[in-house]
N, C-alpha and C positions, 0 to 999 in steps of 0.2 A: 606227799609231794609237793608241804610248803617250803621245806629247805630246798627241793628241786624245783623250780618254777620252770625251768628252761625243757625239763622232761615234761611238765604240766603241760605246755605250749604244744610240745611236738604232739603228745596223746590227745590232745584237743582239736589239733589241724586233721589227724588219721579220721578223726571220727565223722566229719561232712564228706572226707574223700570216700569213706569204705561205707558210711550207716552202720547202724549196729539195733541193738533189740531197743535201746534208750533213744538214740539220736536217729532223726530221719529227716533228710535235709533234702530238698528239692531245686534241681536247677531253676533258674528263671527262663521261661519256656522261648522268651523272646519270638513270641508270636503277635500275626496281625490279622485283622479280617480283610484288609484289602491287600492283593498279589502285588500292586504297583508299590506300595509301602514294605511290603516285605523285600521285595528285591533292593529299594533305595537303603534300606536298614541293616540287611544283614551279607548286603555285597561286600565279598572280603573276607568274610567271619571263617573261622576255621569252621567244620564240619564237625556234627555233633559228638562224631567218634572222638575227637579232639579233648572233651571235657573231661576235668578232673573231679567236681565235685558228685556228689549224688548216687553212691554206691548201693547196692541193695543188700545190703547190711549182713553180707558172708562174712560169718565169726573168725576167719583165717585173715582175711584180708586187711583186718584191722590191725595186728598186731603186725603184718607184714610191712604195712603201710609205716608204721608206729617205728620199727628197726631203720626201716630208709631213714626216715626224720631224722633217727636218732644220728646218722651219720653226718647230717647237714649242719653247717653252720647257723648260727641266727639268722645273719642276713637271708640266706636262702630258706629257711622257715619262713620269715615275715613273709617272701615273694610268694612262697607257694600260697601262706594264707591269704594274701590279697588275690591271688589269681582265684581261690574258693569262694573268696567273700564276692568277688564279680559275678561269680558264675552263679553266685547265688540271692544276691540283694535285689530285691525285686523292684523292676524298673518301674516308674511312675509314682513310686510311694513317697511320703511324706519323708521317709528318711532317706530317698536320693536325692530330694531336693535340699534337705539340710547339709548331705554330705558334698552337693556341688559349693551350696555357699560356704562351707567350711573350707573346700580345698580351692576356693576362688576360680573354679573351673571361667574359662571364655570362650564360649560356645561356637564363636566365630573363626577363632583358631581351629576348632578340630569340626564342626561341621558348618554346610553352604548348601543352600535352598536348591532343589533339582525339579525337576520336571513332576515328581510324586506328590511334594508338597504345593507347587502351584496348580493341579487336577484340583487339590482340596480345598485351595482356596478360591476356586471357580464355584463351588458349592455355597450357595447363600447360607445356608443353615450352619454350615462351620464356620464359616469366613463371620456371622455373628456372634456364633461359641466366642471364638478366639479375641473378636473385640470386647464383649461381654470380659473374658476373662481378664485381659489388659486395661482395655476402658472404665470396665465399670457396667452393670447393668443399662445405669440412665444412659450413657454415652452410646451404647450398641442399639438402645431399642430407639434414640435419636436419630441413627444411620441406617436404620430398617430400609430395604428398598422396598419400595412402593407397587414395584412392577410386577 
């Protein structure tokens, strides 16, 4: 495969899609403990049935997907890889922070506050945690509500 990196790429992409005896990849569950937040985050998202990654390790699925990937252009395989990666990268992790910084994501262009956020901000404990995260513990402590 060293002489055929395009083949190796396609085989690598097939594994997180189908799973195998050696590759076990799970989709990011996109879950939250708050129903309002879940509705806010998942609104308009495809149903789980539309997911690409996270197969059950079917021994025949991997060669089938691999064969299909062999028929696709490099650009199309890279698009599939991007979808698989998006479905399987851990939300809220350090790698998400690094990815956002590398891609220079402008959150204001793709997200806006809604009622779910404002409801959370009304919770004093949550507001203080956010303030501590942004301004530091000293700032948060100096602004703790005394009521």
